C-alpha positions as CSV (number, residue, x, y, z in Angstrom):
1,M,0.0,0.0,0.0
2,C,1.2,3.5,-0.8
3,G,0.3,7.0,-1.8
4,I,0.6,8.3,-5.4
5,A,0.4,11.7,-6.9
6,G,1.5,13.7,-10.0
7,R,1.1,16.6,-12.3
8,I,1.0,16.3,-16.0
9,N,1.4,19.2,-18.5
10,L,-0.2,18.5,-21.8
11,N,0.8,21.9,-23.1
12,G,3.8,21.8,-25.4
13,N,5.2,25.0,-23.9
14,A,4.4,24.4,-20.2
15,E,7.1,24.7,-17.5
16,P,8.3,21.3,-16.2
17,V,7.0,20.2,-12.8
18,S,9.4,21.4,-10.1
19,V,11.0,19.1,-7.6
20,Q,9.8,21.4,-4.9
21,L,6.2,20.7,-5.9
22,L,6.8,17.0,-6.0
23,Q,8.3,17.2,-2.5
24,K,5.2,18.9,-1.2
25,M,2.8,16.4,-2.9
26,V,4.6,13.3,-1.6
27,G,4.9,14.9,1.8
28,A,1.1,15.3,2.0
29,L,0.9,11.5,1.5
30,R,3.6,10.4,3.9
31,H,1.2,8.6,6.2
32,R,0.1,6.3,3.4
33,G,3.7,5.2,2.7
34,P,6.4,6.2,5.2
35,D,9.0,3.6,4.2
36,E,10.4,5.0,0.9
37,F,9.8,8.0,-1.4
38,G,10.5,8.3,-5.1
39,Y,9.8,10.6,-8.1
40,Y,10.0,10.6,-11.9
41,R,10.2,13.7,-13.9
42,D,10.4,14.7,-17.6
43,V,9.5,17.8,-19.6
44,H,5.8,17.0,-19.3
45,A,5.3,14.9,-16.2
46,G,6.1,14.6,-12.6
47,L,5.1,11.5,-10.6
48,V,5.6,10.8,-6.9
49,H,5.3,7.7,-4.7
50,A,5.2,7.2,-1.0
51,R,5.8,3.5,-0.2
52,L,4.4,1.2,2.4
53,S,6.6,-1.8,1.7
54,I,4.7,-5.1,1.9
55,I,5.5,-7.1,-1.3
56,D,9.1,-7.3,-2.7
57,I,10.6,-5.1,-0.1
58,T,14.1,-5.1,-1.6
59,T,13.4,-4.3,-5.3
60,G,9.8,-3.0,-5.4
61,Q,10.6,0.8,-5.4
62,Q,8.5,3.2,-7.4
63,P,8.2,5.0,-9.8
64,L,9.0,2.0,-12.0
65,S,9.3,1.7,-15.8
66,N,9.1,-0.9,-18.5
67,E,12.3,-2.3,-19.9
68,D,13.1,0.6,-22.3
69,G,12.1,3.3,-19.8
70,T,9.2,4.7,-21.9
71,L,6.3,3.6,-19.7
72,W,6.2,4.7,-16.1
73,I,3.9,3.7,-13.2
74,V,3.0,4.8,-9.7
75,F,0.7,2.4,-8.1
76,N,-1.2,2.2,-4.8
77,G,-2.6,-1.2,-3.8
78,E,-2.1,-4.9,-4.4
79,I,-2.7,-7.2,-7.4
80,F,-3.2,-10.5,-5.5
81,N,-3.0,-12.7,-8.7
82,Y,0.2,-11.1,-9.8
83,I,2.2,-14.4,-9.6
84,E,-0.2,-16.1,-12.0
85,L,-0.2,-13.1,-14.4
86,R,3.6,-13.0,-14.3
87,K,3.8,-16.7,-15.3
88,E,1.4,-16.0,-18.2
89,L,3.5,-13.0,-19.4
90,Q,6.7,-15.0,-19.1
91,S,5.2,-17.6,-21.3
92,L,4.7,-14.8,-23.9
93,G,8.4,-13.9,-23.7
94,Y,8.5,-11.1,-21.2
95,K,11.4,-11.0,-18.6
96,F,11.1,-9.4,-15.2
97,R,13.7,-7.5,-13.1
98,T,11.8,-7.5,-9.8
99,Q,9.4,-9.7,-7.8
100,S,6.8,-6.9,-7.5
101,D,3.2,-6.8,-8.6
102,T,4.0,-3.3,-9.9
103,E,6.2,-4.6,-12.7
104,V,3.4,-7.1,-13.6
105,I,1.0,-4.1,-14.1
106,V,3.4,-2.3,-16.5
107,T,4.1,-5.5,-18.5
108,A,0.4,-6.5,-18.6
109,Y,-0.4,-3.0,-19.9
110,E,2.2,-3.4,-22.6
111,Q,0.7,-6.7,-23.7
112,W,-3.0,-6.2,-23.3
113,G,-3.5,-2.4,-23.1
114,D,-6.7,-1.3,-21.4
115,D,-7.9,-4.9,-21.3
116,C,-5.3,-5.7,-18.6
117,F,-7.3,-4.1,-15.8
118,N,-10.1,-6.7,-16.0
119,K,-7.5,-9.4,-15.5
120,F,-6.4,-8.0,-12.1
121,N,-7.8,-9.3,-8.9
122,G,-7.1,-6.9,-6.1
123,Q,-7.4,-3.3,-5.0
124,W,-5.7,-0.5,-6.8
125,A,-5.2,3.1,-7.9
126,I,-2.9,3.2,-10.9
127,A,-1.2,6.0,-12.9
128,L,0.6,5.0,-16.1
129,W,2.6,7.6,-18.0
130,D,3.7,6.9,-21.6
131,S,6.5,9.4,-22.2
132,L,6.6,8.8,-26.0
133,K,2.8,9.2,-26.6
134,K,2.5,11.9,-23.9
135,K,-0.4,9.8,-22.5
136,L,-1.7,9.4,-18.9
137,V,-3.9,6.5,-17.9
138,L,-5.6,6.6,-14.5
139,C,-7.4,3.5,-13.2
140,R,-9.2,2.5,-10.0
141,D,-10.3,-0.9,-8.7
142,R,-13.8,-2.4,-9.1
143,V,-15.5,-1.0,-6.0
144,G,-13.2,1.9,-5.1
145,V,-11.2,0.4,-2.3
146,R,-8.3,2.6,-3.1
147,P,-9.0,6.3,-3.7
148,L,-7.9,8.3,-6.7
149,F,-8.7,12.0,-7.3
150,V,-8.1,14.2,-10.3
151,R,-8.2,17.9,-11.3
152,E,-8.2,19.1,-14.9
153,Y,-7.5,22.7,-15.8
154,N,-6.0,24.4,-18.8
155,N,-4.4,21.2,-20.3
156,Q,-2.9,20.3,-17.0
157,I,-3.8,17.2,-14.9
158,W,-3.2,16.8,-11.2
159,F,-3.9,13.3,-9.6
160,A,-3.4,11.9,-6.2
161,S,-4.5,9.2,-3.7
162,E,-5.8,12.0,-1.5
163,V,-6.9,15.6,-2.3
164,K,-4.4,17.1,0.2
165,A,-1.6,16.2,-2.2
166,I,-3.4,18.1,-5.0
167,F,-3.8,21.0,-2.6
168,A,-0.1,20.9,-2.0
169,D,0.1,22.9,-5.2
170,S,-0.7,26.5,-4.1
171,S,-2.0,27.3,-7.6
172,V,-5.0,25.0,-7.0
173,P,-8.0,26.8,-5.6
174,R,-9.7,25.4,-2.5
175,E,-13.5,25.6,-2.1
176,I,-16.2,23.4,-0.7
177,N,-18.5,22.0,-3.4
178,P,-22.1,22.7,-2.2
179,H,-23.5,19.9,-4.4
180,G,-21.0,17.5,-2.8
181,L,-22.1,18.7,0.6
182,S,-25.8,18.1,-0.4
183,Q,-25.0,14.6,-1.5
184,I,-23.3,13.8,1.8
185,F,-26.3,15.1,3.6
186,T,-28.5,12.7,1.6
187,Y,-26.5,9.5,0.8
188,W,-23.7,9.9,3.5
189,T,-21.2,10.2,0.6
190,T,-20.5,12.2,-2.5
191,I,-21.6,10.4,-5.7
192,S,-18.7,9.6,-7.9
193,P,-17.2,11.4,-9.9
194,A,-18.2,14.4,-7.7
195,S,-16.1,15.2,-4.6
196,I,-16.6,17.5,-1.7
197,F,-14.1,20.0,-3.2
198,S,-15.0,22.2,-6.3
199,G,-13.0,21.4,-9.4
200,I,-11.8,18.0,-8.1
201,E,-13.3,14.7,-9.1
202,E,-12.9,11.0,-8.2
203,V,-11.9,8.5,-10.8
204,Q,-15.0,6.3,-10.6
205,P,-14.7,2.7,-9.3
206,G,-14.3,0.2,-12.1
207,S,-13.2,2.8,-14.6
208,M,-10.2,4.5,-16.2
209,R,-9.4,8.0,-17.5
210,I,-7.1,8.6,-20.5
211,Y,-5.5,11.9,-21.2
212,Q,-3.2,12.5,-24.2
213,T,-1.7,15.6,-25.8
214,G,-3.8,16.8,-28.7
215,K,-6.7,14.4,-27.9
216,S,-9.9,14.6,-26.0
217,K,-10.2,13.0,-22.6
218,I,-11.5,9.4,-22.6
219,S,-13.5,7.9,-19.7
220,K,-13.9,4.1,-20.0
221,V,-15.7,1.6,-17.7
222,Y,-13.9,-1.8,-17.6
223,W,-16.2,-3.4,-14.9
224,H,-19.6,-2.6,-13.4
225,L,-21.7,-4.2,-10.7
226,S,-24.2,-6.5,-12.3
227,F,-26.8,-9.1,-11.3
228,P,-28.8,-11.8,-13.2
229,S,-31.7,-10.5,-15.3
230,T,-35.1,-11.8,-14.4
231,A,-36.0,-11.4,-18.1
232,D,-33.5,-14.0,-19.1
233,A,-35.2,-17.1,-20.5
234,G,-33.1,-19.4,-18.3
235,Y,-33.5,-17.3,-15.2
236,K,-34.4,-19.6,-12.2
237,P,-33.9,-18.4,-8.7
238,N,-33.1,-21.9,-7.5
239,R,-30.9,-22.9,-10.4
240,I,-28.2,-24.2,-8.0
241,Q,-28.8,-26.2,-4.9
242,L,-28.0,-24.4,-1.6
243,H,-25.6,-27.1,-0.3
244,D,-23.7,-26.9,-3.6
245,A,-23.6,-23.1,-3.4
246,V,-22.3,-23.2,0.2
247,K,-19.4,-25.4,-0.9
248,V,-18.5,-23.1,-3.8
249,L,-18.7,-19.9,-1.7
250,D,-16.6,-21.6,1.0
251,E,-13.9,-22.5,-1.5
252,K,-13.8,-19.1,-3.2
253,L,-13.7,-17.2,0.1
254,M,-11.0,-19.5,1.5
255,N,-8.9,-19.0,-1.6
256,A,-9.4,-15.2,-1.4
257,T,-8.3,-15.2,2.2
258,K,-5.3,-17.3,1.5
259,L,-4.2,-14.9,-1.3
260,R,-4.5,-12.0,1.2
261,M,-2.6,-13.8,3.9
262,L,0.2,-15.4,1.8
263,R,0.9,-12.7,-0.8
264,S,2.8,-10.6,1.6
265,D,6.4,-10.3,2.7
266,V,5.3,-8.9,6.1
267,P,3.0,-10.5,8.8
268,V,-0.8,-10.0,8.3
269,G,-3.1,-9.7,11.3
270,S,-6.9,-9.6,11.5
271,Y,-9.6,-7.4,12.9
272,L,-12.2,-9.0,15.1
273,S,-15.5,-7.0,15.5
274,G,-17.4,-9.8,17.2
275,G,-19.6,-10.4,14.2
276,L,-19.9,-13.2,11.7
277,D,-18.0,-11.6,8.9
278,S,-14.7,-10.7,10.6
279,S,-14.8,-13.9,12.6
280,L,-15.1,-16.1,9.5
281,V,-12.3,-14.2,7.7
282,A,-10.1,-14.5,10.8
283,W,-10.8,-18.2,11.0
284,M,-9.8,-18.7,7.4
285,G,-6.8,-16.5,7.8
286,R,-5.7,-18.7,10.7
287,Q,-6.0,-21.8,8.5
288,A,-4.0,-20.2,5.7
289,K,-0.8,-19.8,7.6
290,E,0.9,-21.7,10.4
291,G,2.5,-19.9,13.3
292,E,1.7,-16.7,15.2
293,F,-1.7,-15.1,14.5
294,K,-2.6,-11.7,15.9
295,T,-6.1,-10.2,16.2
296,F,-7.2,-6.7,17.1
297,S,-10.5,-5.3,18.4
298,I,-12.2,-2.2,19.7
299,R,-13.8,-2.1,23.1
300,F,-16.2,0.6,24.1
301,A,-16.4,2.0,27.6
302,D,-20.1,2.5,26.9
303,A,-21.8,-0.9,27.1
304,E,-24.4,0.1,24.5
305,F,-21.8,-0.2,21.8
306,D,-19.5,-2.8,23.2
307,E,-19.0,-6.3,21.6
308,T,-16.1,-7.5,23.7
309,E,-17.8,-10.7,24.8
310,Y,-18.0,-12.1,21.3
311,Q,-14.6,-10.8,20.3
312,R,-13.0,-12.7,23.1
313,I,-15.0,-15.8,22.3
314,M,-13.6,-15.8,18.8
315,A,-10.1,-14.9,19.9
316,S,-10.1,-17.9,22.2
317,T,-11.4,-20.1,19.4
318,L,-8.5,-18.9,17.2
319,D,-6.0,-19.2,20.0
320,S,-4.8,-15.8,18.6
321,E,-2.6,-13.3,20.3
322,H,-5.3,-10.7,20.9
323,Q,-5.0,-7.0,21.5
324,E,-7.8,-4.6,22.4
325,I,-8.1,-0.8,22.6
326,T,-10.8,0.7,24.8
327,V,-12.4,3.8,23.3
328,T,-14.3,6.5,25.2
329,G,-16.3,9.5,24.1
330,K,-13.4,11.6,25.3
331,D,-11.0,9.7,22.9
332,I,-13.4,10.3,20.0
333,A,-13.6,14.0,20.7
334,E,-9.8,14.4,21.0
335,I,-8.9,12.7,17.7
336,F,-11.9,13.8,15.6
337,P,-10.0,16.6,13.8
338,D,-7.4,14.0,12.8
339,V,-10.2,11.8,11.6
340,I,-11.6,14.5,9.3
341,Y,-8.1,15.4,8.1
342,H,-7.9,11.9,6.8
343,T,-11.5,11.3,5.6
344,E,-11.3,14.6,3.6
345,R,-15.1,14.8,3.7
346,P,-17.8,15.4,6.3
347,V,-19.3,12.4,8.1
348,L,-22.6,12.1,9.9
349,R,-21.5,9.6,12.5
350,T,-18.3,9.2,14.6
351,A,-17.9,5.6,13.6
352,P,-14.6,6.2,11.7
353,A,-12.9,7.6,14.9
354,P,-12.5,4.3,16.8
355,L,-11.3,2.7,13.7
356,F,-8.5,5.3,13.5
357,L,-7.5,4.3,17.0
358,L,-7.7,0.6,16.1
359,S,-5.3,1.0,13.1
360,R,-2.9,2.9,15.4
361,L,-2.9,0.0,17.8
362,V,-2.2,-2.3,14.8
363,R,0.7,-0.2,13.6
364,N,2.2,0.1,17.1
365,A,2.1,-3.7,17.3
366,G,4.4,-3.8,14.3
367,F,1.8,-4.8,11.7
368,K,1.4,-3.2,8.2
369,A,-1.6,-5.3,7.0
370,V,-4.8,-6.7,8.4
371,L,-7.7,-8.8,7.1
372,T,-11.2,-7.4,7.6
373,G,-14.7,-8.5,6.9
374,E,-16.0,-5.5,4.9
375,G,-18.2,-6.3,1.9
376,A,-20.1,-9.3,3.3
377,D,-23.1,-7.3,4.4
378,E,-23.3,-5.7,1.0
379,M,-22.7,-8.8,-1.1
380,L,-24.9,-11.1,0.9
381,A,-27.7,-8.8,2.2
382,G,-26.7,-8.5,5.8
383,Y,-28.0,-5.0,6.5
384,D,-31.4,-4.1,8.0
385,I,-32.1,-1.9,5.0
386,F,-32.6,-5.0,2.9
387,R,-35.0,-6.6,5.4
388,E,-36.8,-3.3,5.8
389,A,-37.3,-3.0,2.0
390,K,-38.7,-6.6,1.9
391,I,-41.2,-5.9,4.6
392,R,-42.2,-2.6,3.0
393,R,-42.8,-4.3,-0.4
394,F,-45.0,-6.8,1.4
395,M,-46.9,-4.0,3.1
396,A,-47.3,-2.1,-0.2
397,N,-49.4,-5.0,-1.5
398,D,-51.9,-4.5,1.3
399,P,-51.3,-1.0,2.9
400,E,-54.3,-1.3,5.2
401,S,-53.2,-4.6,6.7
402,K,-52.9,-4.6,10.5
403,I,-50.9,-7.8,10.4
404,R,-48.1,-7.1,8.0
405,P,-46.5,-4.2,10.0
406,K,-46.0,-6.6,12.9
407,L,-43.1,-8.1,10.9
408,F,-41.2,-5.1,12.1
409,D,-41.5,-6.5,15.6
410,R,-39.3,-9.4,14.4
411,L,-36.8,-7.0,12.8
412,Y,-36.7,-4.6,15.8
413,P,-37.9,-6.5,18.9
414,Y,-37.7,-3.4,21.0
415,L,-40.8,-2.1,19.1
416,A,-42.9,-4.7,20.8
417,R,-41.9,-3.3,24.2
418,S,-42.2,0.4,23.2
419,P,-45.1,2.6,24.2
420,Q,-48.0,2.3,21.8
421,Q,-47.5,5.9,20.6
422,S,-43.8,5.2,19.9
423,K,-44.5,2.0,18.1
424,G,-47.3,3.6,16.1
425,M,-45.0,6.4,15.0
426,A,-42.4,3.9,13.8
427,I,-45.0,2.0,11.8
428,E,-46.3,5.2,10.2
429,F,-42.7,6.0,9.3
430,W,-42.3,2.7,7.4
431,K,-45.6,3.2,5.7
432,R,-44.5,6.4,4.1
433,G,-43.8,6.1,0.4
434,L,-45.4,2.7,-0.1
435,D,-47.1,4.1,-3.2
436,R,-43.6,4.5,-4.7
437,I,-43.0,0.7,-4.8
438,H,-42.1,1.0,-8.5
439,S,-39.5,3.7,-7.8
440,P,-35.9,2.5,-8.6
441,S,-34.8,3.9,-5.2
442,F,-37.7,2.4,-3.2
443,S,-35.4,0.4,-0.9
444,H,-33.4,3.4,0.2
445,E,-35.9,6.3,0.2
446,P,-36.6,6.1,3.9
447,R,-32.9,6.5,4.7
448,W,-32.3,9.1,2.1
449,N,-35.3,11.1,3.0
450,T,-34.4,11.0,6.7
451,T,-30.9,12.2,6.0
452,S,-32.0,14.9,3.5
453,S,-34.1,16.5,6.3
454,L,-30.7,17.7,7.7
455,K,-30.4,20.1,4.8
456,K,-32.6,22.5,6.9
457,F,-29.4,23.5,8.6
458,F,-27.8,24.7,5.3
459,S,-27.3,28.4,4.7
460,E,-29.6,30.2,2.3
461,D,-26.8,30.4,-0.3
462,V,-26.3,26.7,-0.2
463,Q,-30.1,26.0,-0.3
464,N,-30.5,28.2,-3.4
465,I,-28.2,26.1,-5.5
466,L,-29.5,22.6,-4.6
467,Q,-31.2,20.5,-7.3
468,L,-34.9,19.9,-7.0
469,N,-34.7,16.2,-7.7
470,P,-33.3,14.9,-4.4
471,F,-32.2,11.5,-5.6
472,G,-31.3,12.4,-9.2
473,D,-27.6,12.0,-8.7
474,V,-28.1,8.3,-8.3
475,V,-31.3,7.4,-10.2
476,S,-30.2,9.2,-13.4
477,N,-27.0,7.1,-13.6
478,L,-28.4,3.6,-13.0
479,P,-27.3,0.9,-15.5
480,E,-29.8,0.1,-18.3
481,E,-30.4,-3.4,-17.0
482,F,-31.3,-2.2,-13.5
483,S,-35.0,-2.5,-14.1
484,L,-34.6,-6.2,-15.0
485,W,-33.1,-7.2,-11.6
486,D,-35.0,-8.6,-8.7
487,P,-35.8,-6.2,-5.8
488,L,-32.9,-7.4,-3.6
489,A,-30.4,-7.0,-6.4
490,K,-31.6,-3.4,-6.9
491,A,-31.2,-2.6,-3.2
492,Q,-27.7,-4.2,-3.2
493,Y,-26.7,-2.1,-6.2
494,L,-27.8,1.1,-4.5
495,E,-26.0,0.2,-1.3
496,I,-22.7,-0.9,-2.9
497,S,-22.5,2.0,-5.3
498,T,-23.3,4.7,-2.7
499,L,-22.7,4.1,1.0
500,F,-20.2,1.2,0.6
501,S,-17.9,2.7,-2.0
502,G,-18.1,6.2,-0.7
503,Y,-18.2,5.7,3.1
504,I,-17.8,2.2,4.5
505,I,-14.7,1.2,2.5
506,S,-13.5,4.8,2.3
507,S,-14.1,7.0,5.4
508,Q,-14.3,3.9,7.7
509,G,-11.9,1.8,5.6
510,D,-8.9,2.9,3.6
511,R,-8.7,6.4,5.1
512,M,-8.7,5.2,8.8
513,L,-6.3,2.3,8.0
514,M,-3.8,4.4,5.9
515,A,-3.9,7.3,8.4
516,N,-1.6,5.0,10.4
517,S,0.2,3.3,7.5
518,V,-1.8,0.1,7.7
519,E,-3.2,-1.8,4.6
520,G,-6.6,-3.4,4.8
521,R,-7.2,-6.6,2.9
522,F,-10.8,-7.6,2.2
523,P,-11.5,-11.2,1.1
524,F,-15.2,-10.5,0.5
525,L,-14.1,-8.0,-2.2
526,D,-12.1,-10.6,-4.1
527,A,-13.2,-10.4,-7.8
528,D,-14.2,-14.1,-7.9
529,V,-16.1,-13.8,-4.6
530,M,-18.0,-10.7,-5.7
531,E,-19.0,-12.2,-9.0
532,Y,-20.2,-15.4,-7.4
533,C,-22.2,-13.6,-4.7
534,N,-23.9,-11.3,-7.2
535,A,-25.0,-14.4,-9.2
536,L,-26.6,-16.2,-6.2
537,P,-30.4,-16.4,-5.9
538,A,-31.8,-13.8,-3.6
539,E,-33.3,-16.3,-1.2
540,Y,-29.9,-17.8,-0.5
541,K,-28.9,-14.4,0.8
542,L,-32.1,-13.4,2.5
543,I,-34.5,-16.2,3.5
544,G,-37.5,-14.6,5.1
545,L,-35.8,-12.1,7.4
546,N,-32.8,-14.3,8.0
547,E,-29.9,-12.3,6.6
548,K,-26.7,-13.8,5.0
549,H,-28.2,-17.2,5.2
550,I,-25.6,-18.8,2.9
551,L,-22.7,-17.3,4.8
552,K,-24.0,-18.7,8.1
553,Q,-24.0,-22.1,6.4
554,V,-20.4,-21.6,5.4
555,A,-19.5,-20.6,8.9
556,K,-21.1,-23.7,10.6
557,G,-18.5,-25.8,12.3
558,K,-15.8,-23.2,11.9
559,I,-16.8,-20.4,14.3
560,P,-18.9,-20.7,17.5
561,D,-22.7,-20.8,17.2
562,A,-22.9,-18.0,19.7
563,I,-21.5,-15.7,17.0
564,I,-23.4,-17.2,14.0
565,D,-26.8,-17.1,15.8
566,R,-26.5,-13.7,17.5
567,K,-28.7,-10.9,16.4
568,K,-26.7,-8.6,14.1
569,Q,-25.4,-5.5,15.9
570,P,-24.5,-2.7,13.5
571,Y,-21.1,-1.1,14.2
572,R,-21.7,2.2,16.0
573,A,-19.9,4.6,18.2
574,P,-21.0,7.4,20.6
575,D,-22.0,10.4,18.6
576,A,-22.9,13.9,19.8
577,V,-22.5,13.0,23.4
578,S,-18.7,12.5,22.9
579,F,-18.3,16.3,22.3
580,L,-20.4,17.7,25.1
581,S,-18.7,16.9,28.3
582,K,-17.4,19.7,30.7
583,N,-13.8,19.0,29.6
584,A,-14.6,18.9,25.8
585,P,-11.8,20.2,23.5
586,D,-11.9,23.9,22.7
587,Y,-12.2,23.4,19.0
588,I,-15.8,22.2,19.3
589,E,-17.1,25.6,20.5
590,E,-14.9,27.3,17.9
591,M,-16.5,25.2,15.0
592,F,-20.0,26.4,16.1
593,S,-18.9,30.0,16.6
594,D,-20.6,32.8,14.6
595,R,-17.3,33.8,13.1
596,L,-16.5,30.4,11.6
597,L,-20.0,29.6,10.6
598,I,-20.2,32.9,8.7
599,D,-16.7,32.3,7.2
600,S,-17.6,28.9,5.8
601,G,-21.0,30.0,4.6
602,L,-22.2,26.4,4.7
603,F,-24.8,26.5,7.5
604,N,-27.4,28.9,8.9
605,P,-25.6,30.2,12.0
606,L,-28.8,30.6,14.0
607,M,-30.0,27.0,13.3
608,A,-26.5,25.5,13.8
609,K,-25.9,27.3,17.1
610,G,-29.5,26.4,18.1
611,L,-28.7,22.7,17.7
612,F,-25.4,23.1,19.6
613,E,-27.2,24.8,22.5
614,K,-30.0,22.2,22.5
615,C,-27.4,19.5,22.9
616,L,-25.6,21.3,25.7
617,E,-28.9,21.8,27.5
618,A,-29.6,18.1,27.2
619,V,-26.3,17.3,28.9
620,K,-26.8,19.8,31.6
621,S,-30.3,18.4,32.4
622,G,-28.7,15.0,33.0
623,N,-31.2,13.5,30.6
624,F,-29.2,13.3,27.4
625,V,-31.7,12.0,24.8
626,L,-31.2,13.2,21.2
627,S,-33.1,12.1,18.2
628,N,-31.3,10.3,15.4
629,N,-31.5,13.4,13.2
630,D,-30.1,15.7,15.9
631,N,-27.2,13.3,16.4
632,M,-26.4,13.2,12.7
633,G,-27.0,17.0,12.3
634,F,-24.5,17.8,15.1
635,V,-21.8,15.5,13.8
636,G,-22.4,16.6,10.2
637,I,-22.1,20.3,11.0
638,L,-19.1,19.7,13.2
639,S,-17.2,17.6,10.6
640,S,-18.1,20.0,7.8
641,Q,-16.8,23.0,9.8
642,L,-13.6,21.0,10.6
643,L,-13.1,20.2,6.9
644,F,-13.5,23.9,6.1
645,S,-11.1,24.9,8.9
646,L,-8.4,22.3,8.0
647,F,-8.5,22.5,4.2
648,I,-9.9,25.9,3.2
649,H,-9.3,28.2,6.2
650,K,-5.9,27.0,7.2
651,N,-2.9,25.3,5.6
652,N,-2.1,22.2,7.6
653,L,-0.2,20.2,5.0
654,Q,3.1,18.6,5.9
655,T,6.4,19.6,4.5
656,F,9.0,17.2,3.0
657,Q,12.7,17.4,2.6
658,E,14.3,16.7,-0.8
659,N,17.1,14.6,0.6
660,Q,14.6,12.0,1.8
661,F,13.8,10.8,-1.7
662,T,15.2,7.3,-2.1
663,T,14.3,6.6,-5.7
664,V,14.9,9.4,-8.3
665,H,14.4,9.2,-12.1
666,D,15.0,12.8,-13.3
667,N,14.9,13.0,-17.1
668,L,15.4,16.7,-17.3
């Protein structure tokens, strides 16, 4: 894992990129790769690389070129099937100078061109510079595990793993994108290619961008999320027997885990959350390699969020060397500015913060890589949103039924114990929008509508430029075949393409891991595993209201029944309450000050301060009960103000000394 960045001048008479700028860009990415630093420079291009050495530690330095030095690469990520690809390329006559997956990418591109990316099984952000053709190719992995941003202006291209490296160039303007802010306050994420910063875009997952002197930009999709069409003549939901499907998934997931354990020249640990997904991945990781096995977990001082009991059960089963970090609300408040510095976007929950502390624990234990269970809930329908949508579709067929809403008692048992008024309000909430059953976004509209209500806090200037169609960013870009998928597949597509790619695997995933120079490895996001899961019948994933049914079958006999059979507990952390103690850090009051609210121009100062004071009063009264929306509103405003303060209002980027470059290819 690494950080990459660069600037390309497609103008024939442009000044070459200075070494000083390359120093600043790589310095901004030092946390992603603190082991070695390198740059390449010619008349038109400057590329930099900050290395976290995991594979081929001795000879895997970057930037790296092909044999004749005309094709250069900087690369962030891992190609887990690089050994197999290298053998294939060797059979075609290619010779290799290193043992790295980086050289395999360059050679594969020489042999197969743009088609090479579909051959890769892994997680990546790639920049290839053809110095003869004056051509830049940027490519990102299938679901966006590794970030890649780009700015285009006046025939110049800036690219980087993180926006802060683009902002290291003082000529680049810095401004919050109100449309991006609106997207986050709807979907919890920006919708690719948009970003939270004006003039800067993401390279979309599963796609590439090609820039060449004298030619128009080309955007190409090499892979997209897809599911079986119900219109196919041979479509049968039960076309494969469940017991056979269990065996195949078991085999594919085991192979994916082995690749991620064994394709490394440094030890690989594993996260344990206490849930099914991370427990199964850790078990498979334990089988893949003999010897010492380390696991890492978060404990919460607040019992409402804590899953220590199940984490320890699994650690005992694995006989792993287990380490825990206990997280308090005070801890969350203290490190939250660092969290936003690394997410580079507002968040509506504090959930990334404990994961920042967990990756720091991993790094301090001497580990650079960990297995995690991300992706299982999305690929195999583990979230409540899938079950909610199923019940709501059932209700829509008979909206006046008194019986059908009782299914929510099974989904949320606490409703049965709630006062009748509270229960009635919940049922009325789920009944909203039942007449929109044919809407492509039916499954997600309750969540998106709830989050969108937070836009009431926006300033008048921001309100005035928001689009009228609240879900148009997503609905207008759905694939043509979307309407032919079954309801669960549609819901999965929306979840994976929005919340997962833009928040779960980003703000909670890559950004919190790489903040402390730790690489996450995700077996459920293996290309073969994803393709197989997407092709499974819906009822193997969600039987009745039993989520991830097939995965539970895979786990039987491997991990304790206490973990398999437990009710799913979503990962959460203390939110607004973390910031409102008597000894809260000073920055919190500053973020809600009239001065900074007016400076940012993002929120209505009266409404934002009103929410802040409401929260303070709740704490003083000793009866701290905030609604879900107030919690999200508080964290959303605080994180947005921090983002403005860190990236627009101030300049907090790191500096970097020239003599620390260990790999230099200067062709000037």
